[in-house]
C-alpha positions as CSV (number, residue, x, y, z in Angstrom):
1,M,-74.4,-163.0,-94.3
2,D,-75.3,-166.1,-92.6
3,I,-73.0,-169.2,-92.4
4,K,-75.6,-171.4,-94.4
5,H,-75.5,-168.9,-97.4
6,L,-71.8,-168.6,-97.2
7,I,-71.3,-172.4,-97.3
8,E,-73.8,-173.1,-100.0
9,H,-72.1,-170.4,-102.3
10,S,-68.7,-171.4,-101.6
11,S,-66.3,-174.1,-103.3
12,L,-66.1,-176.1,-99.9
13,K,-65.9,-179.7,-100.8
14,I,-67.7,-181.3,-97.9
15,A,-70.7,-183.6,-98.4
16,K,-74.0,-181.9,-97.7
17,E,-75.2,-184.6,-95.4
18,K,-72.3,-183.9,-93.1
19,I,-73.3,-180.3,-92.6
20,K,-76.1,-179.4,-90.2
21,Y,-77.4,-176.0,-89.2
22,D,-78.9,-175.0,-86.0
23,E,-77.9,-178.4,-84.6
24,P,-79.0,-179.0,-81.0
25,M,-75.8,-179.6,-79.0
26,K,-77.7,-181.7,-76.4
27,L,-77.6,-184.5,-79.1
28,H,-73.7,-184.3,-79.0
29,T,-72.8,-183.9,-75.4
30,S,-73.0,-186.5,-72.6
31,F,-74.7,-184.0,-70.3
32,K,-77.7,-184.1,-72.9
33,V,-78.0,-180.2,-72.7
34,G,-77.0,-177.3,-74.8
35,G,-78.3,-174.9,-77.3
36,P,-77.8,-174.9,-81.2
37,A,-74.6,-174.9,-83.1
38,E,-75.0,-172.3,-85.9
39,C,-73.2,-174.8,-88.1
40,Y,-72.1,-178.4,-87.1
41,I,-70.0,-180.6,-89.2
42,K,-68.5,-184.0,-88.5
43,I,-65.1,-184.4,-90.3
44,E,-63.3,-187.7,-91.0
45,S,-60.0,-186.5,-92.7
46,Y,-57.3,-183.8,-92.5
47,K,-58.3,-182.7,-96.0
48,E,-61.8,-181.9,-94.8
49,L,-60.5,-180.1,-91.8
50,K,-58.1,-178.1,-93.9
51,D,-60.8,-177.0,-96.3
52,I,-63.0,-175.9,-93.4
53,L,-60.2,-174.1,-91.7
54,D,-59.4,-172.1,-95.0
55,F,-63.0,-171.3,-95.6
56,A,-63.4,-170.1,-91.8
57,N,-60.2,-168.1,-92.0
58,E,-61.3,-166.4,-95.4
59,N,-64.7,-165.5,-94.0
60,N,-63.7,-164.7,-90.4
61,I,-65.9,-167.5,-88.9
62,N,-65.3,-168.8,-85.3
63,I,-64.3,-172.5,-85.0
64,T,-65.1,-174.7,-82.0
65,I,-63.5,-178.1,-81.9
66,I,-65.1,-181.0,-80.0
67,G,-64.4,-184.8,-79.8
68,N,-67.2,-187.1,-78.1
69,G,-68.7,-184.3,-76.2
70,S,-68.0,-186.0,-72.9
71,N,-66.3,-183.3,-70.9
72,I,-68.1,-180.2,-72.1
73,L,-71.0,-178.2,-71.1
74,V,-72.6,-176.1,-73.9
75,K,-74.6,-173.1,-72.8
76,D,-78.4,-172.8,-73.7
77,N,-77.9,-170.1,-76.3
78,G,-75.6,-172.5,-78.2
79,I,-72.4,-171.9,-80.2
80,K,-71.8,-169.3,-83.0
81,G,-69.8,-170.3,-85.9
82,I,-68.8,-173.7,-87.0
83,V,-68.6,-176.6,-84.5
84,L,-66.3,-179.3,-85.8
85,Q,-66.4,-182.7,-84.5
86,I,-63.1,-184.5,-85.2
87,N,-63.9,-188.0,-86.3
88,I,-60.4,-188.9,-87.9
89,K,-60.1,-192.5,-87.2
90,K,-57.1,-195.0,-87.7
91,Y,-55.6,-198.0,-85.9
92,D,-52.2,-199.5,-86.5
93,V,-50.0,-201.5,-84.2
94,K,-46.2,-202.0,-84.8
95,E,-43.6,-203.8,-82.7
96,K,-40.2,-201.9,-82.4
97,E,-37.4,-202.8,-80.1
98,G,-39.5,-204.8,-77.8
99,K,-42.1,-202.1,-77.5
100,I,-45.6,-202.0,-78.9
101,I,-46.2,-198.6,-80.8
102,L,-49.9,-197.8,-81.4
103,N,-50.9,-195.2,-83.9
104,V,-54.6,-194.1,-83.6
105,G,-56.6,-191.1,-84.9
106,A,-58.0,-188.3,-82.8
107,G,-61.5,-189.4,-83.3
108,N,-61.0,-193.0,-81.9
109,K,-62.8,-193.6,-78.8
110,L,-60.6,-194.7,-75.8
111,T,-63.2,-197.5,-74.9
112,E,-63.2,-199.0,-78.5
113,I,-59.3,-198.9,-78.6
114,A,-59.0,-200.6,-75.2
115,Q,-61.3,-203.5,-76.5
116,K,-59.2,-204.0,-79.7
117,L,-55.9,-203.9,-77.5
118,L,-57.4,-206.6,-75.2
119,N,-58.2,-208.8,-78.3
120,E,-54.6,-208.4,-79.4
121,E,-53.1,-209.0,-75.9
122,I,-51.6,-205.6,-75.7
123,S,-51.3,-203.9,-72.1
124,G,-51.1,-200.3,-71.1
125,L,-54.6,-198.7,-71.5
126,E,-56.6,-200.8,-69.0
127,E,-56.9,-198.1,-66.5
128,L,-58.3,-195.5,-69.0
129,S,-60.5,-198.1,-70.7
130,G,-63.7,-196.7,-69.2
131,I,-63.2,-193.1,-70.2
132,P,-66.0,-192.2,-72.7
133,G,-63.9,-189.6,-74.6
134,T,-61.9,-189.5,-77.9
135,I,-58.2,-189.7,-78.1
136,G,-57.9,-186.0,-79.1
137,G,-59.9,-184.9,-76.2
138,A,-58.1,-187.3,-73.8
139,I,-54.6,-185.9,-74.9
140,R,-55.8,-182.3,-74.6
141,M,-57.0,-182.6,-71.0
142,N,-54.5,-185.2,-70.0
143,A,-57.4,-187.6,-69.1
144,G,-56.7,-190.0,-66.3
145,A,-58.1,-192.6,-64.0
146,H,-57.0,-195.3,-61.4
147,G,-53.6,-193.6,-61.1
148,K,-52.7,-193.4,-64.8
149,E,-52.8,-190.5,-67.1
150,I,-52.5,-190.2,-70.9
151,K,-49.1,-188.6,-70.6
152,D,-47.8,-191.8,-69.0
153,I,-48.3,-193.9,-72.3
154,L,-48.2,-191.1,-75.0
155,Q,-45.1,-191.0,-77.2
156,S,-46.0,-188.2,-79.8
157,V,-48.9,-186.4,-81.3
158,T,-49.6,-184.8,-84.7
159,V,-51.5,-181.6,-84.6
160,C,-52.4,-178.8,-86.9
161,D,-52.9,-175.1,-86.1
162,Y,-56.0,-173.1,-87.1
163,K,-54.4,-172.3,-90.5
164,G,-54.0,-176.0,-91.3
165,N,-50.1,-176.3,-90.7
166,I,-49.1,-179.8,-89.5
167,K,-46.7,-180.2,-86.6
168,E,-45.4,-183.3,-84.6
169,L,-45.1,-182.7,-80.8
170,E,-43.2,-185.1,-78.6
171,N,-44.7,-185.9,-75.0
172,K,-42.4,-183.4,-73.4
173,D,-43.5,-180.5,-75.8
174,L,-47.1,-180.9,-74.5
175,K,-46.2,-179.8,-71.0
176,F,-48.7,-182.0,-69.4
177,T,-50.0,-181.1,-65.9
178,Y,-53.0,-182.5,-64.1
179,R,-55.9,-182.4,-66.5
180,S,-54.2,-180.1,-68.9
181,S,-51.7,-179.6,-71.5
182,I,-50.6,-176.9,-73.9
183,L,-53.3,-178.0,-76.3
184,K,-55.8,-176.3,-73.8
185,N,-54.2,-172.9,-74.4
186,E,-52.4,-173.1,-77.8
187,K,-54.7,-173.2,-80.9
188,Y,-53.8,-176.8,-81.9
189,I,-56.1,-179.6,-83.2
190,V,-55.0,-183.2,-82.6
191,L,-55.1,-185.4,-85.8
192,E,-53.3,-188.5,-84.6
193,A,-51.1,-190.0,-81.8
194,N,-48.7,-192.5,-81.1
195,F,-48.6,-194.5,-77.7
196,I,-45.9,-196.8,-76.3
197,L,-47.5,-200.0,-75.0
198,A,-46.4,-203.6,-74.1
199,K,-47.3,-207.2,-74.7
200,G,-49.6,-208.7,-72.1
201,K,-51.7,-211.6,-71.3
202,K,-55.4,-211.4,-72.3
203,E,-56.8,-212.9,-69.1
204,E,-54.7,-210.3,-67.0
205,I,-55.8,-207.5,-69.1
206,K,-59.4,-208.5,-69.1
207,Q,-59.5,-209.0,-65.3
208,K,-58.0,-205.4,-64.8
209,M,-60.5,-203.9,-67.1
210,E,-63.4,-205.7,-65.5
211,E,-62.2,-204.6,-62.0
212,Y,-62.3,-200.9,-63.3
213,K,-65.6,-201.3,-64.8
214,K,-67.1,-202.8,-61.6
215,Y,-65.7,-200.0,-59.7
216,R,-67.4,-197.3,-62.0
217,I,-70.6,-199.0,-61.9
218,E,-70.5,-199.2,-58.1
219,K,-69.3,-195.7,-57.4
220,Q,-70.4,-193.6,-60.2
221,P,-73.8,-192.4,-61.5
222,L,-73.6,-194.0,-64.9
223,E,-77.4,-194.2,-65.3
224,Y,-77.7,-190.5,-65.6
225,P,-76.3,-187.9,-68.3
226,S,-73.1,-186.2,-66.9
227,A,-69.8,-185.0,-67.9
228,G,-67.9,-187.2,-65.5
229,S,-66.1,-185.4,-62.7
230,T,-67.4,-181.9,-62.6
231,F,-64.5,-180.4,-60.6
232,K,-60.8,-181.0,-60.5
233,R,-59.3,-182.4,-57.2
234,G,-57.4,-179.9,-55.2
235,E,-53.7,-179.9,-54.3
236,N,-54.4,-180.8,-50.7
237,Y,-58.1,-182.0,-50.7
238,I,-60.5,-184.2,-52.6
239,T,-63.2,-182.0,-54.1
240,A,-66.0,-184.6,-53.9
241,K,-65.3,-185.2,-50.3
242,L,-65.7,-181.5,-49.4
243,I,-68.9,-181.3,-51.4
244,D,-70.1,-184.3,-49.5
245,E,-69.1,-183.0,-46.1
246,A,-70.8,-179.7,-47.0
247,G,-74.1,-181.6,-47.2
248,L,-74.6,-181.0,-50.9
249,K,-75.1,-184.6,-51.9
250,G,-78.6,-184.7,-53.6
251,Y,-78.8,-180.7,-53.9
252,S,-80.8,-179.8,-56.9
253,I,-81.4,-176.8,-59.1
254,G,-84.1,-177.5,-61.8
255,G,-83.2,-180.7,-63.5
256,A,-79.6,-180.6,-62.3
257,Q,-78.5,-182.5,-59.2
258,V,-75.3,-183.3,-57.2
259,S,-75.3,-187.1,-57.5
260,E,-76.3,-188.9,-54.3
261,K,-74.0,-191.7,-55.4
262,H,-70.9,-189.6,-55.9
263,A,-70.7,-185.9,-54.8
264,G,-68.2,-185.2,-57.6
265,F,-70.6,-185.6,-60.2
266,I,-73.3,-183.2,-61.4
267,I,-76.0,-185.2,-63.2
268,N,-78.9,-184.4,-65.5
269,K,-81.9,-185.9,-63.7
270,G,-84.0,-185.3,-66.9
271,N,-84.9,-182.0,-68.6
272,A,-82.1,-180.1,-67.1
273,T,-81.0,-176.9,-68.8
274,A,-77.3,-175.7,-69.2
275,T,-78.3,-172.8,-67.0
276,D,-79.6,-175.2,-64.2
277,I,-76.2,-177.0,-64.2
278,I,-74.2,-173.6,-64.2
279,Q,-76.2,-172.3,-61.4
280,L,-75.6,-175.4,-59.5
281,I,-71.9,-175.2,-60.2
282,E,-71.9,-171.7,-58.8
283,H,-73.7,-172.7,-55.8
284,I,-71.2,-175.6,-55.0
285,E,-68.3,-173.2,-55.6
286,K,-69.7,-170.5,-53.3
287,T,-70.6,-173.1,-50.6
288,I,-67.3,-174.6,-50.6
289,Y,-65.5,-171.3,-50.6
290,D,-67.7,-169.9,-47.7
291,K,-67.2,-173.1,-45.7
292,Y,-63.7,-174.1,-46.2
293,R,-62.0,-171.2,-47.9
294,E,-61.0,-173.3,-50.9
295,K,-61.6,-172.2,-54.4
296,I,-62.5,-175.3,-56.5
297,N,-61.9,-175.4,-60.2
298,L,-64.0,-176.9,-63.0
299,E,-62.8,-180.0,-65.0
300,V,-65.7,-179.7,-67.4
301,E,-65.2,-177.1,-70.2
302,V,-68.0,-174.7,-70.6
303,L,-68.7,-173.6,-74.3
304,G,-71.1,-171.2,-76.0
305,E,-73.1,-167.9,-75.6
């Protein structure tokens, strides 16, 4: 029995307009590629999430969680089961013992939060202000930029498992490493998070944010669809530098290209398929291994069939 029939004949209390079938994932990823999600639902509350998890467990349906789609590559055959976009939003600031505690939802975007904090003269998120992802995705992968990572400011996170059980995890429980945390391996979904920040001066915060923005515009190919840095940096090398030195800048397969502006980015030059991007990734990996005997690792997460 297909998902549409199961949902339409179930007691699932989700507004019909929130549920999309055979939804092209290229509409929901920054790479602008990807086949259809069998079922795509954007949820805005824990209750909606719990209802869908219960329904999926009862019917043995696979669940895939996404945020803003800015660090994923969906294959051309799409994703079976239900794709859940977590859009749980909240924003609350409290002062406690001289510290600022920020409570935000997993669906809040880092860029939007940084702007609100600027207006309230709160410092601590400037370095991460240009990351296009959501809070949930950023915590899961310990997103970072300009020498700062999410782990440096995170206090605690509220998560639920795939049965809907809620749990609070402290920073240390998440076992953060470079671009990773236990959330990448354990089946937890981020609901909300608390960050420890500090009072700042608006002009200083704004100046920092503008410096980082200028750097991104100058150094990164923001004019093309991409998923940011395609590969993680190595322990004793900078991956983008190796790709550049291997002469791969500008190398293309189909509509996918190694950016001429920044060798660490694979871009969609227009009409790229996920297969083009995957083949380009494989070519880069093989070239770097053959030339330097270094096994480079993906930062982008590949999803789907």
